[in-house]
C-alpha distance (Angstrom), angle and dihedral (degrees) to the residues before:
residue distance angle dihedral
M1 . . .
V2 3.80 . .
Y3 3.78 120.3 .
L4 3.74 118.9 -153.6
S5 3.74 111.8 -146.1
R6 3.76 134.6 173.0
M7 3.73 117.8 -92.5
P8 3.78 113.6 -118.1
K9 3.80 115.9 -110.1
S10 3.73 116.4 -108.2
K11 3.79 119.1 -107.3
L12 3.79 90.6 -120.7
R13 3.81 92.1 57.0
K14 3.80 90.7 50.5
K15 3.81 90.6 51.7
V16 3.80 92.2 49.9
E17 3.81 91.9 49.4
Q18 3.80 91.5 48.6
Q19 3.79 90.9 48.6
R20 3.81 91.9 50.0
A21 3.79 91.0 49.6
H22 3.80 90.2 49.5
N23 3.82 92.0 48.8
Q24 3.81 91.2 50.2
E25 3.81 90.1 52.8
V26 3.80 90.8 50.2
D27 3.83 91.8 48.1
V28 3.78 91.6 53.7
K29 3.81 92.3 54.0
T30 3.81 97.3 49.0
P31 3.81 117.8 82.5
H32 3.78 115.9 -117.5
E33 3.77 126.9 -138.8
P34 3.78 116.8 -112.6
L35 3.79 113.2 -88.2
E36 3.79 94.0 -136.6
S37 3.77 132.3 61.4
P38 3.78 120.7 -113.2
R39 3.79 112.2 -93.0
W40 3.81 93.1 -116.1
L41 3.80 95.5 54.6
A42 3.81 102.1 78.9
P43 3.82 96.7 44.8
T44 3.81 91.3 46.1
M45 3.80 91.5 48.2
V46 3.80 93.3 50.2
A47 3.81 91.3 44.5
A48 3.82 91.1 52.7
F49 3.81 91.1 50.5
L50 3.80 92.4 48.5
I51 3.81 95.2 44.9
G52 3.80 90.3 50.7
L53 3.77 92.4 47.8
F54 3.81 92.3 46.2
W55 3.81 90.9 48.0
I56 3.81 92.4 53.7
V57 3.82 93.8 43.9
V58 3.81 91.5 50.9
F59 3.80 89.4 48.8
Y60 3.80 91.8 54.9
V61 3.82 97.9 38.9
T62 3.82 92.9 51.8
Q63 3.82 90.2 47.8
T64 3.84 93.9 -112.7
A65 3.83 94.7 -51.5
Y66 3.81 99.3 108.9
P67 3.14 162.1 66.3
V68 3.82 88.0 43.2
P69 3.80 110.1 11.4
G70 3.75 117.9 -143.1
I71 3.80 101.2 27.2
G72 3.79 95.5 82.9
A73 3.80 116.4 -171.2
W74 3.80 92.0 8.3
N75 3.80 84.9 83.8
M76 3.82 86.7 71.2
I77 3.80 90.6 54.2
I78 3.78 90.8 50.7
G79 3.81 91.4 50.1
F80 3.78 92.8 48.1
G81 3.81 88.6 45.4
F82 3.80 89.9 60.4
I83 3.79 90.0 47.9
G84 3.82 89.6 49.5
V85 3.80 90.2 52.8
G86 3.80 88.1 51.6
F87 3.81 91.1 52.4
S88 3.79 92.6 47.8
L89 3.80 89.6 52.3
A90 3.80 90.1 47.3
T91 3.81 89.9 61.5
R92 3.81 89.6 61.9
W93 3.82 95.2 47.9
R94 3.81 116.7 108.6
């Protein structure tokens, strides 16, 4: 007579299951970030991009006289600064 019995689980499988259970317990205890962006983020990001673009276009169209007279090429840095702020906000957008 042949008896069919269950095969014992391997020790490795038991360790993996215990580790998964432990990780799930840890995940439940840690606070999660909100899944959505704040409402102000997208409009602020787009505004920063547009202000930077507008600043640089005005600088070129007025042949480096405006938007702030007297600072010369620093106007480019200001324009790219606005664009950089827009990109940094874009990294937080979900």
